[in-house]
N, CA, C and O atoms as CSV, one atom per row, in Angstrom:
chain,resi,resn,atom,element,x,y,z
A,1,MET,N,N,-74.287,35.222,172.922
A,1,MET,CA,C,-74.879,34.071,173.539
A,1,MET,C,C,-75.131,34.387,175.015
A,1,MET,O,O,-74.184,34.679,175.745
A,2,PRO,N,N,-76.348,34.337,175.455
A,2,PRO,CA,C,-76.625,34.660,176.866
A,2,PRO,C,C,-76.012,33.660,177.857
A,2,PRO,O,O,-75.653,34.034,178.974
A,3,THR,N,N,-75.891,32.384,177.444
A,3,THR,CA,C,-75.350,31.359,178.346
A,3,THR,C,C,-74.486,30.378,177.552
A,3,THR,O,O,-74.511,30.365,176.322
A,4,VAL,N,N,-73.730,29.566,178.269
A,4,VAL,CA,C,-72.932,28.512,177.642
A,4,VAL,C,C,-73.827,27.576,176.838
A,4,VAL,O,O,-73.443,27.150,175.749
A,5,ALA,N,N,-75.007,27.247,177.347
A,5,ALA,CA,C,-75.924,26.332,176.663
A,5,ALA,C,C,-76.347,26.855,175.294
A,5,ALA,O,O,-76.673,26.062,174.410
A,6,ASP,N,N,-76.349,28.162,175.101
A,6,ASP,CA,C,-76.768,28.745,173.829
A,6,ASP,C,C,-75.795,28.479,172.683
A,6,ASP,O,O,-76.151,28.679,171.522
A,7,PHE,N,N,-74.583,28.036,172.983
A,7,PHE,CA,C,-73.659,27.676,171.908
A,7,PHE,C,C,-74.242,26.570,171.030
A,7,PHE,O,O,-73.896,26.474,169.853
A,8,ALA,N,N,-75.113,25.742,171.580
A,8,ALA,CA,C,-75.745,24.659,170.811
A,8,ALA,C,C,-76.609,25.206,169.680
A,8,ALA,O,O,-76.908,24.479,168.733
A,9,ARG,N,N,-77.015,26.468,169.758
A,9,ARG,CA,C,-77.843,27.068,168.705
A,9,ARG,C,C,-77.030,27.478,167.477
A,9,ARG,O,O,-77.595,27.715,166.409
A,10,LEU,N,N,-75.719,27.562,167.625
A,10,LEU,CA,C,-74.870,27.964,166.506
A,10,LEU,C,C,-74.803,26.867,165.457
A,10,LEU,O,O,-74.981,25.687,165.757
A,11,ASP,N,N,-74.546,27.274,164.227
A,11,ASP,CA,C,-74.252,26.316,163.173
A,11,ASP,C,C,-73.128,25.415,163.685
A,11,ASP,O,O,-72.194,25.900,164.324
A,12,GLU,N,N,-73.204,24.150,163.420
A,12,GLU,CA,C,-72.271,23.174,163.982
A,12,GLU,C,C,-70.799,23.536,163.745
A,12,GLU,O,O,-69.954,23.289,164.605
A,13,ARG,N,N,-70.498,24.109,162.605
A,13,ARG,CA,C,-69.097,24.433,162.310
A,13,ARG,C,C,-68.548,25.546,163.190
A,13,ARG,O,O,-67.332,25.731,163.248
A,14,PHE,N,N,-69.414,26.298,163.883
A,14,PHE,CA,C,-68.959,27.387,164.746
A,14,PHE,C,C,-69.010,27.025,166.232
A,14,PHE,O,O,-68.604,27.825,167.075
A,15,ARG,N,N,-69.494,25.856,166.554
A,15,ARG,CA,C,-69.597,25.447,167.963
A,15,ARG,C,C,-68.245,25.039,168.521
A,15,ARG,O,O,-67.357,24.585,167.800
A,16,LEU,N,N,-68.123,25.215,169.818
A,16,LEU,CA,C,-66.952,24.699,170.515
A,16,LEU,C,C,-67.187,23.228,170.825
A,16,LEU,O,O,-68.330,22.819,171.026
A,17,PRO,N,N,-66.133,22.428,170.869
A,17,PRO,CA,C,-66.312,20.999,171.150
A,17,PRO,C,C,-66.962,20.764,172.510
A,17,PRO,O,O,-66.753,21.535,173.447
A,18,ASP,N,N,-67.749,19.696,172.612
A,18,ASP,CA,C,-68.344,19.322,173.897
A,18,ASP,C,C,-67.243,19.203,174.934
A,18,ASP,O,O,-66.160,18.698,174.638
A,19,GLY,N,N,-67.509,19.659,176.133
A,19,GLY,CA,C,-66.548,19.560,177.225
A,19,GLY,C,C,-65.619,20.755,177.361
A,19,GLY,O,O,-64.862,20.842,178.328
A,20,THR,N,N,-65.666,21.680,176.403
A,20,THR,CA,C,-64.761,22.833,176.463
A,20,THR,C,C,-64.969,23.631,177.744
A,20,THR,O,O,-64.003,24.006,178.408
A,21,PHE,N,N,-66.224,23.892,178.093
A,21,PHE,CA,C,-66.473,24.741,179.263
A,21,PHE,C,C,-66.276,24.006,180.580
A,21,PHE,O,O,-66.196,24.646,181.629
A,22,GLU,N,N,-66.197,22.684,180.554
A,22,GLU,CA,C,-65.805,21.968,181.773
A,22,GLU,C,C,-64.350,22.281,182.105
A,22,GLU,O,O,-63.950,22.231,183.269
A,23,LYS,N,N,-63.555,22.605,181.078
A,23,LYS,CA,C,-62.155,22.973,181.284
A,23,LYS,C,C,-62.005,24.443,181.680
A,23,LYS,O,O,-60.924,24.880,182.074
A,24,LEU,N,N,-63.095,25.197,181.572
A,24,LEU,CA,C,-63.119,26.616,181.940
A,24,LEU,C,C,-64.273,26.859,182.910
A,24,LEU,O,O,-65.197,27.602,182.580
A,25,PRO,N,N,-64.244,26.254,184.091
A,25,PRO,CA,C,-65.395,26.332,185.001
A,25,PRO,C,C,-65.749,27.745,185.449
A,25,PRO,O,O,-66.892,27.994,185.832
A,26,GLY,N,N,-64.812,28.661,185.410
A,26,GLY,CA,C,-65.100,30.035,185.805
A,26,GLY,C,C,-66.054,30.755,184.872
A,26,GLY,O,O,-66.525,31.845,185.195
A,27,TYR,N,N,-66.347,30.165,183.721
A,27,TYR,CA,C,-67.201,30.798,182.713
A,27,TYR,C,C,-68.617,30.233,182.683
A,27,TYR,O,O,-69.402,30.616,181.816
A,28,LYS,N,N,-68.961,29.351,183.584
A,28,LYS,CA,C,-70.247,28.648,183.502
A,28,LYS,C,C,-71.470,29.570,183.565
A,28,LYS,O,O,-72.529,29.217,183.047
A,29,ASP,N,N,-71.340,30.736,184.186
A,29,ASP,CA,C,-72.493,31.644,184.276
A,29,ASP,C,C,-72.286,32.920,183.459
A,29,ASP,O,O,-72.892,33.949,183.760
A,30,TRP,N,N,-71.445,32.866,182.437
A,30,TRP,CA,C,-71.146,34.031,181.609
A,30,TRP,C,C,-72.011,34.062,180.362
A,30,TRP,O,O,-72.583,33.049,179.959
A,31,GLY,N,N,-72.099,35.250,179.750
A,31,GLY,CA,C,-72.651,35.416,178.411
A,31,GLY,C,C,-71.484,35.649,177.463
A,31,GLY,O,O,-70.375,35.947,177.907
A,32,PHE,N,N,-71.719,35.517,176.174
A,32,PHE,CA,C,-70.626,35.584,175.199
A,32,PHE,C,C,-71.031,36.375,173.968
A,32,PHE,O,O,-72.190,36.353,173.554
A,33,ALA,N,N,-70.071,37.068,173.391
A,33,ALA,CA,C,-70.275,37.744,172.103
A,33,ALA,C,C,-69.686,36.838,171.027
A,33,ALA,O,O,-68.543,36.392,171.138
A,34,VAL,N,N,-70.464,36.571,169.996
A,34,VAL,CA,C,-70.010,35.728,168.894
A,34,VAL,C,C,-70.083,36.560,167.617
A,34,VAL,O,O,-71.131,37.116,167.291
A,35,PHE,N,N,-68.974,36.640,166.902
A,35,PHE,CA,C,-68.915,37.414,165.667
A,35,PHE,C,C,-68.801,36.462,164.486
A,35,PHE,O,O,-67.970,35.555,164.489
A,36,LYS,N,N,-69.633,36.670,163.483
A,36,LYS,CA,C,-69.526,35.906,162.241
A,36,LYS,C,C,-68.990,36.858,161.185
A,36,LYS,O,O,-69.638,37.846,160.838
A,37,LEU,N,N,-67.807,36.555,160.679
A,37,LEU,CA,C,-67.183,37.412,159.684
A,37,LEU,C,C,-67.687,37.051,158.290
A,37,LEU,O,O,-68.007,35.893,158.022
A,38,LYS,N,N,-67.755,38.037,157.412
A,38,LYS,CA,C,-68.229,37.809,156.057
A,38,LYS,C,C,-67.258,36.909,155.298
A,38,LYS,O,O,-66.041,37.067,155.393
A,39,LYS,N,N,-67.806,35.980,154.557
A,39,LYS,CA,C,-67.011,35.049,153.774
A,39,LYS,C,C,-66.162,35.812,152.751
A,39,LYS,O,O,-66.645,36.715,152.068
A,40,GLY,N,N,-64.903,35.431,152.664
A,40,GLY,CA,C,-64.020,36.020,151.681
A,40,GLY,C,C,-63.400,37.345,152.084
A,40,GLY,O,O,-62.499,37.827,151.398
A,41,LYS,N,N,-63.851,37.946,153.170
A,41,LYS,CA,C,-63.276,39.222,153.601
A,41,LYS,C,C,-61.835,38.993,154.061
A,41,LYS,O,O,-61.560,38.060,154.816
A,42,LYS,N,N,-60.939,39.832,153.612
A,42,LYS,CA,C,-59.535,39.724,154.008
A,42,LYS,C,C,-59.155,40.768,155.049
A,42,LYS,O,O,-58.259,40.539,155.862
A,43,LYS,N,N,-59.829,41.909,155.029
A,43,LYS,CA,C,-59.532,42.966,155.987
A,43,LYS,C,C,-60.569,42.906,157.106
A,43,LYS,O,O,-61.764,43.084,156.869
A,44,ILE,N,N,-60.108,42.660,158.305
A,44,ILE,CA,C,-61.007,42.567,159.449
A,44,ILE,C,C,-60.881,43.856,160.252
A,44,ILE,O,O,-59.793,44.223,160.695
A,45,HIS,N,N,-61.990,44.524,160.429
A,45,HIS,CA,C,-62.007,45.781,161.175
A,45,HIS,C,C,-62.026,45.498,162.666
A,45,HIS,O,O,-62.462,44.426,163.085
A,46,PRO,N,N,-61.559,46.442,163.476
A,46,PRO,CA,C,-61.631,46.266,164.932
A,46,PRO,C,C,-63.073,46.034,165.378
A,46,PRO,O,O,-64.016,46.563,164.790
A,47,MET,N,N,-63.216,45.245,166.413
A,47,MET,CA,C,-64.543,44.948,166.951
A,47,MET,C,C,-64.629,45.493,168.369
A,47,MET,O,O,-63.665,45.429,169.131
A,48,ALA,N,N,-65.775,46.020,168.706
A,48,ALA,CA,C,-65.995,46.517,170.059
A,48,ALA,C,C,-67.435,46.235,170.440
A,48,ALA,O,O,-68.328,46.235,169.593
A,49,PHE,N,N,-67.644,46.001,171.695
A,49,PHE,CA,C,-68.999,45.827,172.184
A,49,PHE,C,C,-69.050,46.296,173.627
A,49,PHE,O,O,-68.039,46.335,174.328
A,50,GLU,N,N,-70.244,46.646,174.045
A,50,GLU,CA,C,-70.447,47.150,175.393
A,50,GLU,C,C,-71.579,46.337,176.004
A,50,GLU,O,O,-72.614,46.124,175.372
A,51,MET,N,N,-71.376,45.890,177.225
A,51,MET,CA,C,-72.403,45.098,177.907
A,51,MET,C,C,-72.276,45.285,179.411
A,51,MET,O,O,-71.245,45.759,179.888
A,52,PRO,N,N,-73.309,44.919,180.164
A,52,PRO,CA,C,-73.196,45.008,181.626
A,52,PRO,C,C,-72.034,44.139,182.109
A,52,PRO,O,O,-71.710,43.124,181.491
A,53,THR,N,N,-71.415,44.539,183.207
A,53,THR,CA,C,-70.256,43.812,183.708
A,53,THR,C,C,-70.402,43.488,185.185
A,53,THR,O,O,-71.072,44.196,185.936
A,54,ARG,N,N,-69.760,42.405,185.576
A,54,ARG,CA,C,-69.733,42.067,187.007
A,54,ARG,C,C,-68.624,42.805,187.728
A,54,ARG,O,O,-68.571,42.795,188.958
A,55,TRP,N,N,-67.725,43.454,186.972
A,55,TRP,CA,C,-66.616,44.206,187.542
A,55,TRP,C,C,-66.660,45.643,187.047
A,55,TRP,O,O,-65.896,45.990,186.147
A,56,PRO,N,N,-67.519,46.489,187.595
A,56,PRO,CA,C,-67.670,47.850,187.068
A,56,PRO,C,C,-66.420,48.723,187.192
A,56,PRO,O,O,-66.333,49.743,186.508
A,57,LYS,N,N,-65.463,48.370,188.025
A,57,LYS,CA,C,-64.261,49.190,188.202
A,57,LYS,C,C,-63.076,48.653,187.394
A,57,LYS,O,O,-61.961,49.155,187.536
A,58,LYS,N,N,-63.301,47.642,186.549
A,58,LYS,CA,C,-62.225,47.051,185.764
A,58,LYS,C,C,-62.556,47.073,184.283
A,58,LYS,O,O,-63.724,47.075,183.893
A,59,LEU,N,N,-61.505,47.089,183.456
A,59,LEU,CA,C,-61.653,46.876,182.024
A,59,LEU,C,C,-61.394,45.396,181.766
A,59,LEU,O,O,-60.432,44.833,182.288
A,60,PHE,N,N,-62.229,44.778,180.980
A,60,PHE,CA,C,-62.118,43.344,180.709
A,60,PHE,C,C,-61.906,43.127,179.219
A,60,PHE,O,O,-62.678,43.617,178.395
A,61,PHE,N,N,-60.857,42.392,178.880
A,61,PHE,CA,C,-60.576,42.022,177.493
A,61,PHE,C,C,-60.670,40.500,177.389
A,61,PHE,O,O,-59.874,39.797,178.011
A,62,PRO,N,N,-61.617,39.981,176.622
A,62,PRO,CA,C,-61.779,38.522,176.507
A,62,PRO,C,C,-60.705,37.942,175.585
A,62,PRO,O,O,-60.853,37.965,174.364
A,63,THR,N,N,-59.636,37.429,176.170
A,63,THR,CA,C,-58.496,36.982,175.377
A,63,THR,C,C,-58.151,35.504,175.546
A,63,THR,O,O,-57.131,35.062,175.018
A,64,VAL,N,N,-58.955,34.732,176.254
A,64,VAL,CA,C,-58.681,33.294,176.350
A,64,VAL,C,C,-58.747,32.693,174.953
A,64,VAL,O,O,-59.670,32.976,174.190
A,65,HIS,N,N,-57.755,31.856,174.620
A,65,HIS,CA,C,-57.680,31.234,173.298
A,65,HIS,C,C,-58.185,29.788,173.345
A,65,HIS,O,O,-57.786,29.005,174.208
A,66,ILE,N,N,-59.058,29.456,172.412
A,66,ILE,CA,C,-59.486,28.067,172.188
A,66,ILE,C,C,-59.463,27.883,170.674
A,66,ILE,O,O,-60.486,28.054,170.010
A,67,HIS,N,N,-58.294,27.535,170.126
A,67,HIS,CA,C,-58.174,27.457,168.672
A,67,HIS,C,C,-58.384,26.053,168.121
A,67,HIS,O,O,-58.903,25.901,167.016
A,68,ASP,N,N,-58.005,25.055,168.846
A,68,ASP,CA,C,-58.066,23.696,168.320
A,68,ASP,C,C,-59.012,22.806,169.120
A,68,ASP,O,O,-58.879,21.583,169.128
A,69,GLY,N,N,-59.972,23.446,169.796
A,69,GLY,CA,C,-60.913,22.688,170.610
A,69,GLY,C,C,-60.376,22.297,171.970
A,69,GLY,O,O,-61.045,21.596,172.729
A,70,LYS,N,N,-59.185,22.740,172.278
A,70,LYS,CA,C,-58.570,22.420,173.561
A,70,LYS,C,C,-58.246,23.720,174.287
A,70,LYS,O,O,-58.032,24.764,173.670
A,71,VAL,N,N,-58.215,23.626,175.606
A,71,VAL,CA,C,-57.850,24.785,176.423
A,71,VAL,C,C,-56.440,24.532,176.936
A,71,VAL,O,O,-56.239,23.729,177.847
A,72,HIS,N,N,-55.469,25.215,176.353
A,72,HIS,CA,C,-54.075,25.053,176.745
A,72,HIS,C,C,-53.729,26.059,177.840
A,72,HIS,O,O,-54.331,27.131,177.912
A,73,SER,N,N,-52.767,25.720,178.689
A,73,SER,CA,C,-52.390,26.622,179.784
A,73,SER,C,C,-51.675,27.866,179.252
A,73,SER,O,O,-51.731,28.923,179.880
A,74,LYS,N,N,-51.009,27.751,178.110
A,74,LYS,CA,C,-50.344,28.888,177.483
A,74,LYS,C,C,-50.835,29.021,176.050
A,74,LYS,O,O,-51.272,28.048,175.437
A,75,ALA,N,N,-50.758,30.237,175.527
A,75,ALA,CA,C,-51.184,30.491,174.148
A,75,ALA,C,C,-50.287,31.556,173.541
A,75,ALA,O,O,-49.641,32.326,174.252
A,76,ARG,N,N,-50.258,31.585,172.230
A,76,ARG,CA,C,-49.491,32.597,171.497
A,76,ARG,C,C,-50.408,33.790,171.240
A,76,ARG,O,O,-51.446,33.651,170.592
A,77,PHE,N,N,-50.032,34.942,171.740
A,77,PHE,CA,C,-50.831,36.154,171.630
A,77,PHE,C,C,-50.242,37.090,170.590
A,77,PHE,O,O,-49.022,37.191,170.455
A,78,ASP,N,N,-51.101,37.767,169.862
A,78,ASP,CA,C,-50.719,38.847,168.960
A,78,ASP,C,C,-51.912,39.797,168.893
A,78,ASP,O,O,-52.648,39.820,167.906
A,79,HIS,N,N,-52.090,40.573,169.949
A,79,HIS,CA,C,-53.250,41.447,170.091
A,79,HIS,C,C,-52.825,42.885,170.347
A,79,HIS,O,O,-51.788,43.147,170.958
A,80,SER,N,N,-53.632,43.793,169.876
A,80,SER,CA,C,-53.503,45.196,170.244
A,80,SER,C,C,-54.765,45.549,171.018
A,80,SER,O,O,-55.875,45.423,170.501
A,81,LEU,N,N,-54.591,45.988,172.248
A,81,LEU,CA,C,-55.719,46.346,173.102
A,81,LEU,C,C,-55.814,47.867,173.177
A,81,LEU,O,O,-54.805,48.562,173.297
A,82,TYR,N,N,-57.015,48.357,173.106
A,82,TYR,CA,C,-57.255,49.797,173.166
A,82,TYR,C,C,-58.277,50.090,174.248
A,82,TYR,O,O,-59.222,49.327,174.451
A,83,ALA,N,N,-58.080,51.205,174.942
A,83,ALA,CA,C,-59.020,51.599,175.984
A,83,ALA,C,C,-59.109,53.118,176.016
A,83,ALA,O,O,-58.161,53.826,175.674
A,84,GLN,N,N,-60.250,53.587,176.428
A,84,GLN,CA,C,-60.442,55.027,176.570
A,84,GLN,C,C,-61.054,55.247,177.951
A,84,GLN,O,O,-62.257,55.086,178.155
A,85,VAL,N,N,-60.195,55.617,178.881
A,85,VAL,CA,C,-60.629,55.833,180.267
A,85,VAL,C,C,-59.868,57.023,180.840
A,85,VAL,O,O,-58.857,57.458,180.288
A,86,ALA,N,N,-60.365,57.533,181.941
A,86,ALA,CA,C,-59.623,58.552,182.680
A,86,ALA,C,C,-58.510,57.833,183.430
A,86,ALA,O,O,-58.784,56.907,184.194
A,87,VAL,N,N,-57.280,58.233,183.231
A,87,VAL,CA,C,-56.130,57.530,183.807
A,87,VAL,C,C,-56.194,57.470,185.323
A,87,VAL,O,O,-55.796,56.465,185.912
A,88,ASP,N,N,-56.683,58.516,185.967
A,88,ASP,CA,C,-56.737,58.504,187.420
A,88,ASP,C,C,-57.724,57.470,187.942
A,88,ASP,O,O,-57.656,57.101,189.115
A,89,GLU,N,N,-58.646,56.989,187.098
A,89,GLU,CA,C,-59.593,55.954,187.514
A,89,GLU,C,C,-58.965,54.575,187.472
A,89,GLU,O,O,-59.395,53.687,188.208
A,90,ASP,N,N,-57.960,54.368,186.632
A,90,ASP,CA,C,-57.404,53.037,186.441
A,90,ASP,C,C,-55.894,53.121,186.256
A,90,ASP,O,O,-55.419,53.391,185.153
A,91,LYS,N,N,-55.151,52.897,187.307
A,91,LYS,CA,C,-53.695,53.043,187.267
A,91,LYS,C,C,-53.036,52.051,186.315
A,91,LYS,O,O,-51.940,52.328,185.828
A,92,GLY,N,N,-53.657,50.907,186.029
A,92,GLY,CA,C,-53.081,49.939,185.096
A,92,GLY,C,C,-52.957,50.506,183.703
A,92,GLY,O,O,-51.953,50.258,183.035
A,93,VAL,N,N,-53.927,51.250,183.241
A,93,VAL,CA,C,-53.902,51.833,181.901
A,93,VAL,C,C,-52.861,52.948,181.827
A,93,VAL,O,O,-52.380,53.263,180.738
A,94,ALA,N,N,-52.510,53.539,182.943
A,94,ALA,CA,C,-51.510,54.601,182.947
A,94,ALA,C,C,-50.168,54.098,182.417
A,94,ALA,O,O,-49.350,54.903,181.972
A,95,ARG,N,N,-49.924,52.805,182.454
A,95,ARG,CA,C,-48.685,52.230,181.943
A,95,ARG,C,C,-48.780,51.892,180.460
A,95,ARG,O,O,-47.804,51.410,179.883
A,96,TRP,N,N,-49.914,52.127,179.835
A,96,TRP,CA,C,-50.088,51.888,178.404
A,96,TRP,C,C,-49.617,53.106,177.631
A,96,TRP,O,O,-49.342,54.150,178.222
A,97,THR,N,N,-49.523,52.981,176.310
A,97,THR,CA,C,-49.119,54.100,175.463
A,97,THR,C,C,-50.330,54.989,175.192
A,97,THR,O,O,-51.370,54.518,174.733
A,98,GLU,N,N,-50.181,56.270,175.479
A,98,GLU,CA,C,-51.277,57.225,175.275
A,98,GLU,C,C,-51.228,57.787,173.857
A,98,GLU,O,O,-50.151,58.070,173.333
A,99,SER,N,N,-52.388,57.946,173.243
A,99,SER,CA,C,-52.445,58.552,171.909
A,99,SER,C,C,-51.955,59.988,171.978
A,99,SER,O,O,-52.128,60.666,172.992
A,100,ARG,N,N,-51.339,60.449,170.890
A,100,ARG,CA,C,-50.840,61.825,170.841
A,100,ARG,C,C,-51.965,62.837,170.752
A,100,ARG,O,O,-51.837,63.973,171.206
A,101,HIS,N,N,-53.073,62.406,170.157
A,101,HIS,CA,C,-54.174,63.317,169.889
A,101,HIS,C,C,-55.472,62.786,170.484
A,101,HIS,O,O,-55.572,61.616,170.852
A,102,LEU,N,N,-56.447,63.652,170.569
A,102,LEU,CA,C,-57.792,63.249,170.974
A,102,LEU,C,C,-58.379,62.345,169.892
A,102,LEU,O,O,-57.967,62.412,168.734
A,103,ALA,N,N,-59.320,61.519,170.258
A,103,ALA,CA,C,-59.914,60.553,169.329
A,103,ALA,C,C,-60.448,61.212,168.061
A,103,ALA,O,O,-60.361,60.628,166.981
A,104,SER,N,N,-60.989,62.401,168.173
A,104,SER,CA,C,-61.585,63.075,167.016
A,104,SER,C,C,-60.560,63.384,165.920
A,104,SER,O,O,-60.947,63.615,164.775
A,105,ARG,N,N,-59.273,63.394,166.242
A,105,ARG,CA,C,-58.240,63.688,165.243
A,105,ARG,C,C,-57.908,62.495,164.353
A,105,ARG,O,O,-57.390,62.676,163.252
A,106,PHE,N,N,-58.202,61.268,164.818
A,106,PHE,CA,C,-57.803,60.109,164.022
A,106,PHE,C,C,-58.908,59.061,163.843
A,106,PHE,O,O,-58.663,57.991,163.287
A,107,MET,N,N,-60.100,59.363,164.306
A,107,MET,CA,C,-61.219,58.423,164.165
A,107,MET,C,C,-62.441,59.122,163.610
A,107,MET,O,O,-62.599,60.336,163.737
A,108,GLN,N,N,-63.300,58.333,162.995
A,108,GLN,CA,C,-64.631,58.805,162.629
A,108,GLN,C,C,-65.536,58.444,163.808
A,108,GLN,O,O,-66.237,57.433,163.774
A,109,VAL,N,N,-65.515,59.265,164.830
A,109,VAL,CA,C,-66.141,58.975,166.121
A,109,VAL,C,C,-67.631,58.655,165.984
A,109,VAL,O,O,-68.137,57.805,166.716
A,110,LYS,N,N,-68.335,59.302,165.080
A,110,LYS,CA,C,-69.770,59.044,164.921
A,110,LYS,C,C,-70.054,57.581,164.582
A,110,LYS,O,O,-71.098,57.047,164.957
A,111,LYS,N,N,-69.128,56.934,163.874
A,111,LYS,CA,C,-69.317,55.523,163.518
A,111,LYS,C,C,-69.244,54.606,164.745
A,111,LYS,O,O,-69.719,53.472,164.695
A,112,ALA,N,N,-68.663,55.083,165.829
A,112,ALA,CA,C,-68.556,54.288,167.055
A,112,ALA,C,C,-69.857,54.296,167.860
A,112,ALA,O,O,-69.970,53.596,168.866
A,113,LYS,N,N,-70.811,55.065,167.430
A,113,LYS,CA,C,-72.166,55.088,168.004
A,113,LYS,C,C,-72.200,55.248,169.517
A,113,LYS,O,O,-72.925,54.537,170.212
A,114,GLY,N,N,-71.402,56.195,170.021
A,114,GLY,CA,C,-71.500,56.541,171.430
A,114,GLY,C,C,-70.527,55.857,172.371
A,114,GLY,O,O,-70.474,56.213,173.548
A,115,ILE,N,N,-69.753,54.886,171.899
A,115,ILE,CA,C,-68.839,54.228,172.844
A,115,ILE,C,C,-67.444,54.854,172.849
A,115,ILE,O,O,-66.574,54.429,173.609
A,116,VAL,N,N,-67.233,55.863,172.001
A,116,VAL,CA,C,-65.951,56.571,171.965
A,116,VAL,C,C,-66.209,58.049,172.224
A,116,VAL,O,O,-67.128,58.645,171.664
A,117,SER,N,N,-65.381,58.622,173.081
A,117,SER,CA,C,-65.455,60.057,173.344
A,117,SER,C,C,-64.499,60.785,172.404
A,117,SER,O,O,-63.304,60.492,172.380
A,118,ALA,N,N,-65.020,61.722,171.640
A,118,ALA,CA,C,-64.201,62.496,170.697
A,118,ALA,C,C,-63.180,63.365,171.409
A,118,ALA,O,O,-62.154,63.717,170.827
A,119,THR,N,N,-63.450,63.719,172.669
A,119,THR,CA,C,-62.612,64.676,173.387
A,119,THR,C,C,-61.652,64.035,174.381
A,119,THR,O,O,-61.123,64.717,175.258
A,120,ASP,N,N,-61.422,62.726,174.250
A,120,ASP,CA,C,-60.483,62.027,175.131
A,120,ASP,C,C,-59.422,61.302,174.316
A,120,ASP,O,O,-59.586,61.077,173.117
A,121,HIS,N,N,-58.347,60.945,174.974
A,121,HIS,CA,C,-57.270,60.171,174.365
A,121,HIS,C,C,-57.601,58.681,174.432
A,121,HIS,O,O,-58.508,58.263,175.151
A,122,PHE,N,N,-56.844,57.887,173.666
A,122,PHE,CA,C,-56.901,56.432,173.734
A,122,PHE,C,C,-55.626,55.928,174.373
A,122,PHE,O,O,-54.610,56.623,174.382
A,123,TYR,N,N,-55.677,54.722,174.908
A,123,TYR,CA,C,-54.505,54.050,175.452
A,123,TYR,C,C,-54.379,52.715,174.734
A,123,TYR,O,O,-55.380,52.061,174.442
A,124,TRP,N,N,-53.151,52.320,174.454
A,124,TRP,CA,C,-52.875,51.147,173.643
A,124,TRP,C,C,-51.836,50.271,174.323
A,124,TRP,O,O,-50.902,50.757,174.960
A,125,LYS,N,N,-52.027,48.955,174.169
A,125,LYS,CA,C,-51.041,48.006,174.670
A,125,LYS,C,C,-50.989,46.831,173.714
A,125,LYS,O,O,-52.021,46.280,173.331
A,126,ARG,N,N,-49.779,46.451,173.332
A,126,ARG,CA,C,-49.617,45.266,172.499
A,126,ARG,C,C,-49.329,44.087,173.412
A,126,ARG,O,O,-48.491,44.166,174.311
A,127,VAL,N,N,-50.034,43.000,173.168
A,127,VAL,CA,C,-49.841,41.765,173.924
A,127,VAL,C,C,-49.365,40.737,172.908
A,127,VAL,O,O,-50.129,40.294,172.051
A,128,PHE,N,N,-48.097,40.364,173.012
A,128,PHE,CA,C,-47.482,39.546,171.977
A,128,PHE,C,C,-46.639,38.445,172.599
A,128,PHE,O,O,-46.006,38.637,173.637
A,129,GLY,N,N,-46.641,37.296,171.950
A,129,GLY,CA,C,-45.788,36.195,172.371
A,129,GLY,C,C,-46.544,35.157,173.184
A,129,GLY,O,O,-47.748,35.279,173.412
A,130,GLU,N,N,-45.828,34.151,173.610
A,130,GLU,CA,C,-46.444,33.089,174.408
A,130,GLU,C,C,-46.622,33.575,175.835
A,130,GLU,O,O,-45.704,34.127,176.441
A,131,ARG,N,N,-47.822,33.357,176.358
A,131,ARG,CA,C,-48.134,33.809,177.710
A,131,ARG,C,C,-49.253,32.954,178.277
A,131,ARG,O,O,-49.864,32.157,177.565
A,132,LYS,N,N,-49.514,33.124,179.557
A,132,LYS,CA,C,-50.606,32.395,180.214
A,132,LYS,C,C,-51.906,32.660,179.456
A,132,LYS,O,O,-52.213,33.803,179.116
A,133,ASN,N,N,-52.648,31.621,179.200
A,133,ASN,CA,C,-53.895,31.711,178.415
A,133,ASN,C,C,-55.042,32.171,179.314
A,133,ASN,O,O,-55.826,31.363,179.811
A,134,THR,N,N,-55.120,33.471,179.509
A,134,THR,CA,C,-56.162,34.042,180.364
A,134,THR,C,C,-56.746,35.288,179.720
A,134,THR,O,O,-56.188,35.845,178.774
A,135,ASP,N,N,-57.866,35.702,180.249
A,135,ASP,CA,C,-58.419,37.002,179.864
A,135,ASP,C,C,-57.549,38.068,180.524
A,135,ASP,O,O,-56.820,37.795,181.478
A,136,ILE,N,N,-57.642,39.278,180.000
A,136,ILE,CA,C,-56.857,40.384,180.540
A,136,ILE,C,C,-57.815,41.379,181.182
A,136,ILE,O,O,-58.788,41.809,180.562
A,137,THR,N,N,-57.533,41.736,182.420
A,137,THR,CA,C,-58.290,42.775,183.106
A,137,THR,C,C,-57.323,43.842,183.591
A,137,THR,O,O,-56.177,43.559,183.939
A,138,VAL,N,N,-57.810,45.061,183.606
A,138,VAL,CA,C,-56.990,46.185,184.071
A,138,VAL,C,C,-57.818,46.961,185.078
A,138,VAL,O,O,-57.350,47.961,185.621
């Protein structure tokens, strides 16, 4: 979705309740990725996307939760975050768990269509439990 207003184009069952973005004023000029999962699918594969950013020196993980049409100050998290960066570029990722092997040893890199480097490691962080309901940047 290029803008908040574009949410109105979604099928009604996938729209956020009116007034949601008034509770999240920092997002008024953002674009959004919306994923529609196949009906009946039980196994959900990891999702990744690449887009222009307003923070070129940061990694951004969109983790704000809006599950019941309300924006709560805290949310229950159960996420695994993955990143592939040069550690010297981002000291925050240096505190994450580094993969033992290069990506090519445990991934079908060609399926990632250019967003994964076969010759670099991955970094992983689990975000679990109740915490402030915010996006995560590193």
